N, C-alpha and C positions, 0 to 999 in steps of 0.2 A: 163258531166264534173264535176259537184258537187259531184256526187257519187264516181267518180274516185278519186277526191281529198280526200274525207273522207276515202276511202279504202287505198290510199297511206299513209296518215297520221295515220291512224290506225295501219298499218303495222310497220311504223316508231316508233310510241309510243310503239308497242309491242316489238320491238328490245330493246328500252330504259328500259322497265320494266324487260326484260330478264336479261340485264346487271345489273340493280339496284338490282334485286333479288339475283344474284350471288354475288354482292358487299356487300350487306347488310346481307344476310342469307346463304351464300353459303359455309361457313367453319365451320358449326357445332355449338355446344354450347361452352360457355366459360368453360374450364376445370380447371380454377384457384380455389384455395381453398381460402375461405374467412378467413381474419385475424380479430380475436376477441379480445375485451378489456377485461382484468381480473377484473379491477375495473372501477369506473365511472371516465371518463377523465375529467381533469380540464385544463383550459387555463388561465394562470396568465399573465395579461397584464403588459407589461414592460413600465415603464414611459420613455417617450422620452424627450430630451431637448425642451425647449419652442420654440426655433427657428424651429426645426424639425416638432413639433406638429402643429405649426401655418402654416408652409409651406405645410405640407402633411396632412390636416385634415381627409381625408378619409382613410388613411393607419393606420396600427397598427402593433405592434411587440408583440408576445406572447411566454411564455415558457410552453411546455407541461409537464403535470404531472398526476399521478394516486395515490390515496390512501395516504399511509404514505409518499411516495416520494413527493407528492404535498404539503404535510403539512410542511415537512422538508425545502422545498425551497421557502416558502412563503415570505422569507426575502431576497431572491435571493443571498443567500451565496452559490455560485456554485463552484465546484471542478472538474466536469467531462469535457470530451472533447466536445467542441462546435460543434453542427451540426445545420445548418439552412435550413429549407424546404421552397421552393417557389412554391405556386400554380400557375397553368397556366391560360388558357383562361377561365374566369367565374368560376375559382377554388376558393374553400373555404380553408382558413387557417386551418381549422379542418381536412383536409385530411391528416395532419401529424400524426393523431392518430395511424395509423397502424404502421409506422416506430418508433414512440415514444414507443408504448406499448410493441412491440417485443424487442426493445432495453432495456426497463426496465426489462423484464423478464430475458433477456440474463444477464444482470448485477446482478440481484438477484441470478442466478445460480452460478455466480462468486463470491458471497459474497460482491459485491460492491467493489472488489479490484480495478477494473477499470469500468468505467461507462461513459455514455453520457449524455449531456444536449441537449435536442431537442429543438430548437426554431422554430417558424413559423411566417410567415409574412401574414398579412391580406391585400390583394390588392384590397379590396372592390368588389371583383368578377367581375372585369372589362373585357369586351370583347376585349382584346388587340390583338386576332388573327384577328379581323375584323376591329378594329380601332387602328391604330398604333401611334396615338397622345400621348397615355399615356406610351409608352415603356420607353422613356427617363426618365419620372418621376419616374417610378418603378425602374429603374436602380440606379438613384440617391438616392432614399429612401433605396434601398438595401445597398448601400454603407454607408449611415448614421447608418443603423440597425447594420451593422458589427462593426462600431465603438462604438456603445452603448454596444453591447454584449461584445467586449473586454474590455471596460471600466468597466463593471460589475466585471469581474475576477480581473482587477487590483485594484479596490477598495477593494475587499474582501482580496486581497493579502496584501494591506497596513494595513488594519485593523488587520490582523492577525499578522503582523510584530510588531505592537504596543503592543502585549502581550508576546514579547520575554523575557522581564525581569521576567515575572511571570512563564511562560512555556517555558523553554529553548529548549525543544525537537522540538519545532515547526520551529527551525532554519533549519531543514532538509527538510522543505516544498518545493516543486519544484516551479519554476517560473510560473507565470500565462501564458496561451496560447498566441501566437502571431498571430494565424490565425484561420480561421473557414473553416470547410468543408461544402459544399453546395449540396443540393439535389433539383433538379429543375424539376417539371413535366410540360410538354407541353412547352408553352411560358415562363414558369419560367426558364427552362433550357437555353433559348435563353438570357433571361435577365442576368442570371448568367454569361455567356461568355461576355455579353456586359459590365460588370464591367470593364474589362481591356482595354475598348475603352474610359473610362473617363480619362481626362487629369490628374487629381490629384490622381488618385488611385495608391496605392502601391501594386504590384503584390504579395508581401509576405503575404498579408492579406488572400489570398485564394490561396491554392496550390492543392486542390483536389475538383473535381466537378463530381457528377453523374447526368446525365440528363435521364429523362423517357419520351419517345415518344415526344422529342422535335425537331421541324423542323428546323434543323441547315442550311440546304442547301438554303431554300428559304421559304417564307411564302406560306401557303396553298391558301389564297386568297389575291390578292393584290388590295384591295378596295380603298386604298388611298396612295398617294405618301410617306407618313410619314413612313409607315412600311417598304418600299423598301429602303428609305434613311437609316433607322436604320439597316437593314441587310448589307447594302453596308458599313457602317461605322464600324460594328463589323467585317465583312469579311476582310476589308482593314487592321484593326488593328491586326488580327491574321495572315494575310499573311505577312505583313511588319515587324512584330516583332516576327517572328517564333523563332528566336534564344533566345530572352529574355524571351519567354514564354515556353521554353523547359522543365522547372522544374515543370510546371503546368500539373497535371495529370487530364485527362478528360476521362470520360467513358459515351458513349451515348448508351442507350438501346432502341430499337425499339419494337413496340408491336406485329408486325407481321400482318397477313391478317385480323385478327378480328378487328384491328384498321383501319376503313375506313376514319376516320377523319384526321389523319396524317399518310400517308404511310411511310413505314420504310425506303424507299430509301432517304427520306428527313432527316431522323435522322443521316445519315452518317457525320462524321466530315471531313471537307476539311483541310488537313495538309500535310506537306512534308512527303515523303515515310519513310525517315529516323527517323522521330520523333515518337518513339515507346510509348510515353507518352499519345498519343491521340488514344483511341481505340473506335471501334463501333461495336455492336453486336445486333442481333435480339433475342427476347425472346425465340424463338423456338430452338435456338442454346445453350441457357445457360444450363449448366449441372445441373442436379437434378431439372430442371424446365421443359424444352422441351415443353412448352405450349405457345400458342398465347393468347395475351390479347387485350381487347378493350381499347379505349383510357382513360378510367376512371379507369378501373380494375387493370391497371398496377401499380396503387398507393397502392392498397390493396391486390394484388396478393401474397398469403403467400409464394409461392415459390420464387418469386423474392424479397420480403421483407426480407425473411430470408437470401437470398444471399447477400443482401445489408448490413444488420446488421452485418453478419459475416466478411464482408470486413472491416467494420469500427472498430470492436473490434480487429481484427488481425492487424490493423494499429496503434492501441494504444500502446505506449511504456510503459511497467510496471513501469519503474524508474520514468517517468514524468507524467504519466497519460494522456498525450496529443498525438496527431496524429504525426507519424513519419514524418520527414523532408526528408527522403530518397526517391528519385523517382524510384530507382531501387526496393526497397521493395514495393512501391505501385503498380508497374507493375507486380511484382511476386504474390502479393496477388490477384490482379484482374484477372490475368491469371488462378490462382487456382479456383476461385469461378465462374467466367463468361465464361471462354473459354474451357480449357481442363480438369480441376479438376483431376490432377494426384493423385496417392495414398498418396504421401507425401506432407505434408503441407509446405508452403514457409519457407525455413530455416531448414526443416527437412531433406533434402538430404545430404548425407555424400560424401565428396570428398575423404575421406581416404578409403583405402581398406577395404573390408569386410571379417572377418574370420568366420569359421563354427566350431562348436564343436560337431556336430551330430555324433552318432555312425555309423560304416561302413554299418549296415543293414538298415539304413534310406536311403541309397543312391541307385538309380536305373538308369541305362543307358537305353536310349530309342534307339532301333536300326532301328525302322521304321521311316517313314517320318511324321507320325502323332501320337499324344498322345491324348487319351481319359481317364479321370480318375474321378471317382466319390468318393469323401471322405466319409468314414464310420462314423457312429455316435460315435465310440470310438476315444478318443483323441490320436493323434500319430503325429510323426514328419516324414515327408516325403519330399525327394528331387528328382527331375528328371533331368538327364543330356542328352543334345544333343550335340554329337561330330560334330564339325564344320570342322575338318581338311580336311576330304574327300569330303566335300559338298559345299565348298566355290564357286567352279566354276559352279556347277549344279544349284544351288539355289541363289536367289537374296535376299529374305526377310524371316524373321521368324515372325510369327504370333501367338498370344496367347490370350485367353480370359477365363474369369472366372466370375461366378455369386456369388463369395465371395466378398462381398462388404466392407470388412474390410479394412481400410485405412493403410495398411502396405506394406513393400516391398515384392515383390513376384518374380521378375525376375532379375537374375544376370548374369554377364559374368565372367567366371572363367579365371583367369590369372595365377594360379599356382595350378597344380594337384599333389596329393599324392596318387598313386595307383588308385582306383576307387573313391576317395574322392576329393573334391575341398578344398584346404587350404586358398586361398586367391582370392577374386573376387572383381568386381566393380558393383555398384548398377545401374541397367538399368530401374528401376521402374519409375523414373521420367518422362519417355516418354509414361507412360500409359495415357489412355484417357477414361473418363467415359461415357458409352453408357446407353440408357434407361434400358436395361435388363442385362447388365454385364459390367465389365471393360475390356478393350482390349489394347494390345500393339503390335506395329509392329516395328521391328528393321531391319536396313539395315546391311546385313552380311559384305559387303565390307567396312563398317566402323569400324568393330570389328577385326582389324588386330591383336591386342594383346590378343584377346580372343580365348582360345581353345575350351570351352564348354559353352553352354548356360544352366543355371540352373533354374528350376521352383521350387518355394517353395510352396508345397501343404499340408504344415502342417496345422492341425486343432486342436490346443491346447485346445479350448473350446468344441470340439466335435461337431461343427456345420457341417451340410452336405452342400456340394457344388460341383460343377463340373468344371473342368479344361480341355480345349481343346486347343491344340498347333499343328502346322504344319510348315514345311519348304515350301517355296513358290517360284514359278517362276512368277515374275510380268507380263511378257509378255504373259504367258499362261492363266492368270486369268483376263486379261484386254481386253475387246471387244469393238469395235466401232460400233455404230448403228446410222443411219441417221434418224433424227426425221421427221415426216410428215410436208408438208408445212402448214403454218398457214391458207391458204385459202382451204384446203382440206376438212374442215367442217366435220371432223371425218369420211369421207369415205375411206380415206387411212390408213392403219395400217401397223406399222413396228413391226414384230414379231421377237423374238429371243429366243431360247431354251438353257438352261444351264443344262448340266449334272453335277451336283455339286460333284466335287471331292475334293473341298477345303472348307475352312471356310469363304473366302472372295473373292468376285467377283466385279469387276468394270466396269460399262458401261459408256463409253464416249459418251454422247448424242451430236452428231456432229451438229453444227449449233444451238445449243440451248444456246442462249446468249443475247436475247433481251426481253425486258419487255412485248411486245405486244404478245409473244408466250405463250401458255398455252396447257397443255397436260394431258390427262387422262391415267395413266399408270396402267395397270392390271397385277398383279403378282400372278400367279397360282403355288402352291408348292405341290409336291406329292412325297411320300417316299414309298418304297416297304415294309419296316419294320415299325412297330408301337412302337418302344422302345421310352423311355423318352429321349427328346432332348431339348436343349435350344432353345428358340424361335428365330425366324429370326428378324433381324433388318434391315429395309431399310432406307437408309440415302440419301437424295438429298444434294450433296455437291457443293457449289458455291465457286470456288477458289479465286474469287476477292472480296468477301464480306462475313462476317460472318453471313449468313442468312440461314445456314443449317436447314433441318427439318427432323424429324424421325418418322417412323412408326414401330410398333411392330406387328408380326403375328405369330400365332401358326402354327403348321405343322400337318396335311395338311391344306391349307386355300386358299381363293381367296381374295386378297387385292386390293383395288383401292386407288391410290395415285394421287392427283391432283398437278401438278408441275408448278409453275410460278416462276418469279424472281422479287425482289424488286429493283434492279438495273441492267442496261445493262453493258456488257463488252465493254469498249470504243474501243479497238483494234481489236476486233473479233478474237484474236489469240487462245483463249481457249474457251471451252464450259463447261457446267455444267456436273457433274458426278453423276451417280447414283450407290451407293455402296450397295452391297447385303452381309449382313452377314448371311451366309447360314448354313444349316445343311448338313454334308457330306453324300454322297450316296443318294441324293435326286435330284429330277428334278424340275427345275424352268422354266416357260414360262413367258416371259415378252412381253406384248403388249402395244404399244404406239400409240395414236390417238390424234388428235387435238380436244380440247373441245371448241366448238364455244361459249357456254354461258360464259365460263371462259375468252375467248378472249375478249368478249364485256365487262366483268367485269374489266379486266385489263385496257381496254381502258378508262373506266369510272373512274378507280382509278387514272390514271395518268392524264387524260385530261378532266375529269368531270368538274374541276373548270373553264374551259374555255367555257363551253356550253353557259353561259350568253352572250358572245360576239356573238356567232353565232345566238342566239335568236334576238339579237338586230339588226344584219345585215338582217335577214329575215323580221323583222318588217319594217325596213327602205325600204327595196326593195318592200314590199307590198305597203307602201305609195307612192312610186315611180310609181307602177303600177296604183294606183288609180289616181295620177295626169295625167299620160298618158291617161288614159281613159276619164278623164275630158276634157283633150285637144281634144281628138279625137271625142268624142260623147256628151260631155256636162254632163255626168253622171259618178260618180265613181263606180267601181265594189265593190261587197261585199268583206269583209276582208278575208272570207275563200277563195273565188275565187281568190282574189288578191295575196294570199299566194301560191296558186297552180300555177299561171302564173308566179310568180316572182322567183321561185326557179330555176334559171338557173345557174348551178354550173360552167360551162365553163367561164362565164363572171366574176366570182370571183377567181377561182383558176389559170387560165392562166396568169393573170398579176402578181400574187404573184410568180408563178414558174418562170416567166422571170426574175423577180427581183432577186430571189435565184440563177438562173443559171448564172446571171452576177453580182454576190453579190460583187465581188472584186472591180470593178469600181464603182459599185452602192454605196458600202460603203465608198469609198474614197470621192466621190462627196457629199454624204449625211452628212458624218461626218465633212466634210469642212464647210458645212452650219450650223453645231452645232445642227443638228437634231438627234433625237433617232434612234438607230439601229433597224432593223427588228426583231420581236419576233419570237422565234420557239416554236412549240408545246413541252410540257414537257414530251416526251416520253423517255428521258434519265435523269440521275441525272444532276444537274446544272453544275458541274464541268466536266461532260463527254460529253457535247454537242460538236459536231464536229465543229471545227474552219474552216475547208475547206468547202466552199459552195457546192462543188461537192460531198463531203462526205455526206452532208445533203440530197442530192437527191438520194443517194444510200439507204437510210433509209426509214422508213415508215411515218414520220410525215406528209408529203404533200399528201400521200395517205390515211392517216386516216382523213384529213381535210374534204373531201367531206362527209364521214360518220358523222362526228361531225356537219357538216352543216345540214344534214337531221335530226339528233337527236334534234338539236336546233330549226329547223323549226317545228318539231312536238311539241316541248314545247310551242313555240310561237302560234301555231295553236290551241291546246287544251287549253292553257292558256287563249287566247282571247275568245275561245268558252265559257269557264266557266265564264269569265267576262261578256260576252254578257248575258248569262242566269241570272247572278246575277243582272245586270242592268235592265233587263226586269222585274223580280220579284220585285226588289226594287221600280221600278216606280209605281207598284200597290200600295205599301205601302204608298209612298209619294203623290199619286194622290189626296187623300182627303184634303191634306193640301194646294193644290193649285187650283186656278180658271182654268177652261178649256181653253185652248189656241188653236188657229188655225193659228198662225203666225210662220214662220220659224225663227224669231228674238227672240223667247222666250228664256230667260236665258242669253241673250247678255247684254253688258255694254256700256254706252255712254262713249265718249272719255275722258271727264274729270274724270268720275269714274274709267276708266282704268288707268289713270296717278296717281290718288290718291292710287289706289290699288297697283300699281308698287312701289311707294314710300313706302307704308306701308310695303309691303313685303320685300323690300330691307332693310329698317330700322330694321324690326324684325329679318331678318337673320343676320344682322351685330351685333346687340345687344345680341341676344340669340344663335341660331343655324341656319345655312343655310339650314340644312335638314328640319327643322320645316317650313320654309318659302316655300321650294319646295313642301312639303306635302300638305300645304294649297292651293297652286296654282294647284296642281294636282286634289285636291278635288273640286275646283272651276270649273275646266274644266269637272270633272266628273258630276257635278250638270247640266252643260250645256247639257251633253248628256242625263241625266234623263229628263230634260225638253223637248228635242227633242223627246225622246221615249214617253213621255206622249202625246205630241202634235200629233205624227204620229198615235197613238191609237185613239185619239179623232177624227182625220180626217177620219180615216178608218171607224169608227162607223157611223160618219155622212154620208159619201158616201154610206154606205151599207143601211142606214135607209131612206135616201131620193134619190132614183134613179129618174132621170128625162130625158127628151129628149136631145139628143146630138145637140148642135148648136155651131156655131163659135162666136156668140154674145149673150149677155144677153139682157133681156128686156130693161135695161137701157142704151144699147149701148156700154158697156165696152167690150173691147177685153180680151180674156183669158189671154193674156200675160202681161195685165196691172194690173191684180188682183194677188197679192202675199200673201196677208195675210188675208183678211176678206172675208169670203164666203158669208155673208149677202149682201155685196155690188155688188156681182155679181149675186145675186138673185138665187144662188144655181145651177148654171150651172154645169152639170156633167163633162164637159171637163175642166172647170175652177177648180173644186175640185180635179180632178185627177192631174192636173198640180201642184197645191199647195202642194198636198200629195206627188207627186214625188220630188218636191224641199225639202221638209222636209225629206224624205227618203235619198235623196243625201247628205244633210247636216248630217244626222244621221250617215250614212256610214263613211264620212270623219272625223267627230269628234269622232267617236267611235275609229277609228284607231289612231288618235292623242292622245286620252286618254289612249289607251293602251300603247303607247310609253311613255307617261308622267308617267304612273303608274310604268312601268318597270324602268324609271330612278329614281323615288322615291325610289324603292326597293333597288337600289344599294346604296342609301345614308341612309338607315335605320340603320346601326350599329352606325354611328355617332349620330343619333337622339336618340337610346337607351342609349348611353353612356351619353349624355347630360341630358336625363331625370333621369338617375341613380344617377347623381351627382348633381342634381338641388339644393339640400339642402346645398351644399357647395359653388357653384358659378353659376350665371346666364348665363354667356358667355362661350361658349365652345372654349377652346384654347389648341392646335391649331384646327382649323375647316377646314376640307378637302374640304368642299363644298363652302367655302367663300374666295375670291369673284368671283369664276369661275361660279357660278350659276346665276349671276346677268343676263347676256343674256338669259339664259333658263327662269328665272322668267319673264322678259319682253315678251319673245315670247309666253310663255304659257297663260299669260294675253291677249296679243293682239289677239291670235288665238281664243279666246272665241267668238268674234264677226265676225270671218271669215266664208264665206260660198263659195259654188261653183261658184255663180255669180262673185264674186270677183276674183277668179282664172281664169275664162274664160276671164274676161277683161284684165288680165296681161299676155299678149302674150310673151313679151320679157323676164320678170322675170321668168315666168313659164317654158320657154325653157331652160333658164340658170339653173334653179333648177333642171330640168329633167336631164341635162347633168352632174351636179355636184354630184347628189345623189349616183351614181354607184362609182365614185372614193372615195367618203367617205366610202362607204361599203368596198371597197378593202382596204383602209387604216386602217378600224377597224380590219380586218382580219390580216393585216400585222404588227400593232403596239400595239394591245390591249391583245392578249392572255396572256402575262406576266405582263400586266399593265392594269388591268380590269377598273380601275378608268378612264382611257382615254376614255372609252366608252361614258361617260357623255359629254366629250368635242365635240366628233364627233356628237352626237345627238343634242347638243346645236346648233352646226353650221348648221345642217340640218333644225332644226326649225326656225333658224334665216333666212335662205333662203326661207322657206315656208311663213313666215311673210311678207317678201319683195314681194313675189308673191301676196299676198293678198291686200297689201296696195300700191303698186307701179305698 
C-alpha cells in the first residue's frame, strides 16, 4: 500500500513538473533587445508638501535625467510633456530608466524642439500583488504626485510671466500642461486606472494611460479581501462611468507566453464594444516587435520601449509642446505603432485624389493573375496596372506584398485613365499591414466600385533592391477548414492537410480551436521544385477575438514547428482561431496538427496554477479526517503518507459541487437571499467571459479539470509534508543536545495557565503589530512540540533496543502496562510497557505532525502581509489594514490548545469526535466551492476545522 502510494504521488508530481517545465522554460529564450543608457542616470527627488510627505513617508517622487539634461533640470524648470512611470509589484522607481533614456535620445535627435519630462514614483517596492492593503494608499499618493507635477509647471510658468517686461517675446510661451500621461507596469497599471475611482479625482488630469503586463481582469492571487475589494471598486467605476471616461485612452500590453507571472488574458481591458479608446494587445502582435517578453523585461524590451516613445512623441503637439487632447489622434497613433503599422503615419494619408506625372514607358499593364517583380540596382520609376473590369466577378480579393520597407504609398486605385496611363487615383496604402518579413496589403474588390485599375508603385529612386509579389485571389479557394484533434488524443491523432500553393496567402480555419486548455504542435513542411530566390514564408496564428497573434518566419524549403495556444477563450464558441500561411507560389506545404500534452498541462497550470493551494489544503484536511477516523476505529492514527493515500476520494468532493452547479439557478437564489458568497468557478476563461448559465459551465472543462488539480494539489501536499518530515527529523538531531532526554508523551506541552497567558500574549501581539507574526509564532510553538516528540520517540526506541527483557503483563512492582504512560523506570523496564509508551509517543507524533503541517500551510498563506509589515517597520509598528486580524484569533487559540492534545483525549471524546468527522468533509467541499477565486477564505475553513478538533480534545 505504501509503495503504491509513493508510486501514485511520484507519477502525479511528474505531471506537475512536466507542466511547470513547459510553463517556465517551454517558450525559448527572451529575444528582446536590451535598452542601454548613454550617460549615467540620475534621479532628482521632487520635494513634496509637508502634509503629503508626513502622510506617505515611505513613498517618493523623482525626475529622471542623464548628463547635461539632468544638470539643466536641477532647478525643476520644466518645459516638456510630463510622463509619469508607475512601478508594479516589488518594482523599483529606477525601472523608468529605459523609457527616460530612449525619450531623451529621441528628443536630442529632434534638437529638443519637443521633449518629455519623465517622472517616476517610488512605492517602496511593496508586494501589492500579494498584499492589497497598500493599493489604495498608492492610488492616493499617485493623485498627490500628479498635483505636485502640474504645480511644478505652473510655478515655472508664473515665474516666466514675471519677466514679460524685460523679455517681451516670452509672451508667446504656451500654457502649462493640464494633464499627465501615465505608464504603469504590472500592478502600477491597475493603480493608474484606480485613480478614476477616487471621489475627488478630476478625469481631465489623466487622459492617456499605457499599461505593461497589468492584470486588469483580476488579481493573480487573492490572498486577502482588500485586493478583491480594490478590483471591484475599480471595475465598478469604469463600468458605471463608461460614458464619462470615453475620452480617456488606455492601451494595455501583455507580455505573451514568456510572462508566466501575469498571463496575457488578464491584461485585457473590460470595456463596451463601441468604446474604441480602450485597446488591448499582446507583445507578440505588436509591429516591429513580434516578441514575447517576461514580466520584468517588458519594461526594458527595446522593441516595445521604442514603440512607446514613438507614440508619445507623435502625440505631442509642436505648437504647445504638450500631448494632444484629441482622442481620435491618440487612437490613430496607437493603431499605427501597436496594431497594424500601415506605411503612412497618422495624418499622412491623403483624402484628395493622387495624380501621376510618370512618362508612358514607366507604366506596364499586367495581363496575368500574378505579378513577380524584382527591382534592379539602377534607380527607375515603375508602375504596374491590374485591370479590374473583367475580373470583378471571378475574383474577390487582391493581395500584394513587398520587402521594400520604406514607409511610402505603394498601392493605388485608379479612378481616371488616359490611354495606358492613370491620371487620377485614390491611395489604398493605409490598408497595408507590416509583417515580420515584408509589408502586405489585401483589398476587397467589391468595395472598389469606382476603381478601374489597381496600381502598384514599384519605383526605386534610391536604387534599393526589393521584390514585389501580387495576385488576384478567390477567397473561398484559398480558405480551408481543418478539424483540430481532441485535447485528450495525447498527440496520437494527427490532422494532416496538404496545400499545393498556387497563391501567396492561404488560410486554415482551425475548427473547434477556441479554448485556453487546448494546445497543439503544428508542423509545416515546405518544398519547392525550383530553388530560385523567394521571399520567406510567414506563418501567423490569428485570433479574431483578441489581439494576440503570433508570427513565425521560415525559409524555403524548411520544416517548422509552431506551438499554438490561446490567451483567452472565445465566449460564444462561434468562431475559431485561424492559421494564415503567407506562402511562396508553386510550392507544396504539408500541415500536421496534433495535441501537445505537455503544453496542455502548461496551459492548465498557467490558468489554474494559483488555485493549487486550495486543493492542497483540502487534501491535508482530508488526511487529518482519515487519521481521526483511524483513531476512533483502532485507537491509533495512520501515517501522514498513508492517510493521504486513503483520503484522496475525488467522488466525495466533486459530486456535491457538480450537483450544486447543475442546480445553480435555485441554489444561487437561496444562497444569495442568505447574503452568502457565490460559488467560485475555475479561471479557465477570462473573468468577463465566464458563462452565466450554469448549464454552460457544465459544457466546458472547468469541472473536468478539477480532479486533475486535486491530484496535483495532493502531490504537492504529499511531497511537501515528506520534505517537512525529513527536515524535522534532522533538526531534532541538532536540537537534541540542548534538551534533557525525555520518555514522556507530554514533552513540550503547556499547563492550562501557560496556555491562557500565551493566547493573551499572541492576541495582543497580533493586534499591536501584525496578525501574521502571531500566527507564525504559534505555528513555530507547535512545530517545537513535534520536535520534542521526535526526540522522545528516538530516545524510547534506543532504550527499547538496548534493554530487551522478558515479556510480561505486570512489572515486579505490580503495575499494569496500561498504568504506565511516562516513566519507564517506574515499570522496571517491562518490554510490553516500553512498547506501549513508545506507541503512544508515535501516535501523538503522527497526529501533531499532521497538525503542524496544516498550521505551516496556513502560516505560508499569511506570509505576504508579514513581509509587508517587516518592510515598513521603520515607518509604523502596526500593520493597517491587517488581513489576518481579527480573523486569526480562533486559529491562535486552537493552535495553542492543540499543543497539549493527544490521542487519548480524542478517544475519550466520542460525541465531538463523531461530529468533527462528519463536518470535515463538508468543510472540504466548501473550500473547493468558495475558495478558488478567494484563496484567503482557506484560512477561515481551516480555522473552523481546528476549532472542531480542539473541542474534540477538551470536551
